[in-house]
C-alpha positions as CSV (number, residue, x, y, z in Angstrom):
1,M,0.2,0.1,-0.1
2,S,1.4,3.4,-1.1
3,K,1.9,6.7,1.2
4,D,-0.7,9.4,0.8
5,I,0.4,12.6,-0.3
6,S,0.2,13.9,3.2
7,D,2.2,11.2,4.2
8,V,5.1,11.7,1.8
9,R,5.1,15.5,2.9
10,R,5.3,14.4,6.6
11,F,8.4,12.4,5.9
12,F,10.6,15.4,4.9
13,L,8.9,17.9,7.1
14,E,8.4,16.1,10.6
15,P,11.9,13.6,9.9
16,A,11.9,11.2,12.5
17,S,15.9,11.0,13.6
18,A,17.6,14.3,15.1
19,K,20.5,14.4,12.2
20,R,17.4,13.9,9.3
21,R,15.9,16.6,10.6
22,Q,19.2,18.9,10.7
23,Y,19.6,18.0,6.9
24,E,16.1,18.9,6.1
25,A,16.6,22.4,7.9
26,L,20.1,23.0,6.5
27,R,18.2,22.0,3.0
28,A,15.6,24.3,3.4
29,Y,18.0,27.3,4.5
30,F,20.6,26.9,1.7
31,I,19.0,25.3,-0.7
32,E,15.8,26.3,-0.9
33,G,16.5,30.0,0.2
34,R,13.9,30.0,3.2
35,P,14.7,32.9,5.7
36,S,16.6,31.7,8.8
37,G,13.7,32.6,11.5
38,E,10.9,30.5,9.4
39,V,13.3,27.5,9.2
40,K,14.8,27.3,12.9
41,K,10.2,27.8,13.8
42,A,9.7,25.0,11.5
43,F,11.7,22.5,12.5
44,G,11.8,23.6,16.5
45,Y,15.4,25.3,17.1
46,T,16.2,28.3,19.1
47,E,17.7,31.1,17.1
48,S,20.9,30.2,18.7
49,T,21.4,26.6,17.9
50,F,20.1,26.6,14.1
51,H,23.3,29.6,13.7
52,V,25.6,27.1,15.4
53,M,24.4,24.1,13.3
54,C,24.5,26.2,10.1
55,H,28.5,27.4,11.4
56,D,29.5,23.8,12.0
57,F,27.9,22.7,9.0
58,R,30.1,25.2,6.7
59,R,33.1,24.3,8.5
60,N,32.5,19.7,8.1
61,L,33.6,19.0,4.9
62,D,32.1,16.1,4.6
63,P,29.2,16.0,7.0
64,V,27.3,12.3,7.5
65,F,23.5,12.9,8.1
66,F,22.1,9.1,7.2
67,V,24.9,6.9,9.1
68,T,21.7,5.4,11.8
69,P,24.1,5.0,15.2
70,R,24.4,1.6,16.3
71,K,23.2,0.9,19.8
72,G,23.9,-1.4,22.3
73,P,26.6,-2.1,25.9
74,H,30.2,-0.2,24.9
75,A,33.1,-1.7,27.3
76,Q,34.4,0.6,29.7
77,P,37.8,-1.0,30.9
78,K,38.8,1.9,33.5
79,K,35.0,1.8,34.7
80,S,35.2,-1.7,35.2
81,A,38.8,-1.9,36.9
82,A,37.6,0.9,39.0
83,R,34.4,-1.0,39.7
84,D,36.8,-4.4,40.9
85,L,39.6,-2.6,42.9
86,A,36.8,-0.8,44.7
87,I,34.6,-4.0,45.5
88,K,37.8,-5.8,46.7
89,L,38.9,-2.5,48.7
90,R,35.4,-2.5,50.5
91,K,35.2,-6.2,51.2
92,E,38.7,-4.9,53.1
93,N,37.0,-2.6,54.9
94,H,38.6,0.9,53.4
95,S,36.0,3.8,53.7
96,I,35.5,5.5,50.5
97,Y,37.3,7.8,50.6
98,E,40.5,5.4,51.3
99,I,39.4,3.6,47.7
100,S,38.8,7.3,46.2
101,E,43.1,7.9,47.0
102,A,43.7,4.0,46.7
103,L,42.1,5.0,42.5
104,K,43.8,8.0,41.8
105,E,47.2,5.7,42.6
106,Q,46.0,3.0,40.8
107,E,45.3,5.6,37.3
108,V,41.7,5.2,37.7
109,P,40.4,8.3,39.3
110,R,37.2,8.3,41.4
111,G,35.9,11.0,43.7
112,A,33.9,9.6,47.1
113,T,30.4,10.1,45.3
114,S,31.6,8.0,42.6
115,V,33.2,5.5,44.3
116,R,29.6,4.9,46.3
117,A,27.7,4.9,43.5
118,L,29.8,1.8,42.2
119,L,29.5,0.3,45.3
120,K,26.0,0.8,45.6
121,P,24.5,-2.0,43.4
122,E,26.8,-4.5,46.1
123,A,24.3,-3.2,49.0
124,F,27.8,-3.4,51.3
125,S,26.9,-1.8,55.0
126,A,28.4,1.5,56.2
127,L,31.3,1.1,57.6
128,A,31.2,3.0,61.7
129,R,32.5,6.0,61.6
130,G,36.1,6.2,62.4
131,L,38.2,8.7,64.4
132,D,39.5,12.2,62.8
133,E,42.8,11.1,63.5
134,E,42.3,8.1,61.2
135,R,41.2,9.6,58.3
136,P,43.8,10.2,55.6
137,A,46.1,13.1,55.9
138,R,44.4,15.6,52.8
139,V,45.4,19.2,52.1
140,G,42.7,21.2,53.4
141,P,41.4,24.7,53.1
142,S,43.7,27.4,54.1
143,V,42.2,30.4,56.3
144,E,44.1,33.5,54.7
145,A,44.5,36.8,56.4
146,V,41.4,39.7,56.2
147,A,42.3,42.4,54.6
148,D,41.7,45.5,56.5
149,A,40.9,48.8,55.2
150,G,42.2,51.0,57.8
151,E,45.8,49.9,57.2
152,F,45.7,51.9,53.8
153,A,47.8,54.6,53.6
154,L,48.3,56.9,50.8
155,A,52.0,58.2,51.8
156,R,53.9,58.0,48.5
157,R,55.8,54.8,48.0
158,R,57.4,52.5,45.2
159,F,56.3,48.8,44.3
160,T,56.4,47.0,41.2
161,T,53.7,45.3,39.5
162,R,52.9,43.8,35.8
163,C,49.1,45.1,36.4
164,G,50.3,49.2,36.6
165,G,48.1,50.2,33.8
166,L,45.0,49.6,36.4
167,F,45.8,52.9,37.9
168,L,45.7,54.7,34.8
169,F,41.8,54.4,35.2
170,M,41.7,55.7,38.6
171,P,40.3,58.9,37.8
172,D,37.3,57.2,35.4
173,I,36.7,55.0,38.0
174,V,36.3,57.9,40.8
175,S,34.4,59.9,38.5
176,L,31.6,56.6,38.0
177,D,31.0,56.7,41.4
178,L,30.4,52.5,41.1
179,D,29.2,52.2,44.4
180,E,25.6,53.9,43.5
181,T,26.1,52.9,40.0
182,A,25.7,49.5,41.7
183,R,23.6,50.1,44.3
184,R,21.1,51.8,41.6
185,A,21.6,48.3,39.9
186,G,20.7,46.4,42.8
187,L,23.3,44.1,42.6
188,L,24.5,41.5,45.5
189,G,27.1,42.0,48.2
190,S,27.9,41.0,51.9
191,R,29.3,42.7,54.7
192,M,33.0,41.0,54.1
193,I,32.6,42.2,50.0
194,P,30.2,45.2,49.5
195,V,28.6,45.5,46.3
196,G,31.0,48.1,45.3
197,H,34.1,46.3,45.8
198,T,32.4,43.2,43.7
199,L,31.7,45.6,40.7
200,R,35.3,46.8,40.6
201,S,36.9,43.6,40.7
202,E,34.9,42.2,37.9
203,L,36.0,45.8,36.1
204,A,39.5,45.0,36.8
205,L,39.3,41.5,35.8
206,K,38.0,42.9,32.4
207,L,40.8,45.6,32.0
208,W,43.2,43.2,32.3
209,S,41.4,41.3,29.4
210,I,40.9,38.0,31.0
211,E,38.3,36.3,28.6
212,R,36.6,35.2,31.8
213,K,36.2,35.1,35.4
214,S,37.0,31.6,35.6
215,H,40.5,32.5,34.7
216,V,40.9,34.8,37.8
217,M,43.4,31.6,39.1
218,A,46.1,33.2,36.4
219,L,45.9,36.7,38.2
220,F,47.7,34.7,41.5
221,D,51.0,34.1,39.7
222,R,51.1,37.7,39.4
């Protein structure tokens, strides 16, 4: 029994797989010349997703759309090795944290949460809580000194810095009144780090040309 015309159209306009949907959307845009807004709406893409998809397609020299991915279990040798060792150590009454340390030494690192997930199907009973002195030694967080604004002095002095260019912006920063700007914008601060300080810190990162704030660790060596 042959399909009627509506079923044939639905095959192209409502593709069943994600790859076929990408193909039909790209074909509509690049071959049929349909506007991007119309295409993304017809195929259920957001504007940013469709833009990235077009960009990737133009950069991919040999895109594949009609290969069905093979499904089934995939071997995970590292996970299997970690699981076997975790079970062995747990039977020897090692704690989750000790198992985690042992896995790191065997180059199959797993955090405590991951170890707990590996052992969960085995239904091990919980160990009695050990004393603090029985726990393995680890590097913990250090307590740093709290900055005291009262110790700041304007007396003339010299110091060396690789980021001296920031001081060229001081007149502009003063004229902008960032404390009032932050207050009007409803930005959040705390007693330890007032909102004006937060805003100035973020501005400093921008003036340092740091791409993202997550790269602030790079500044610790300066």
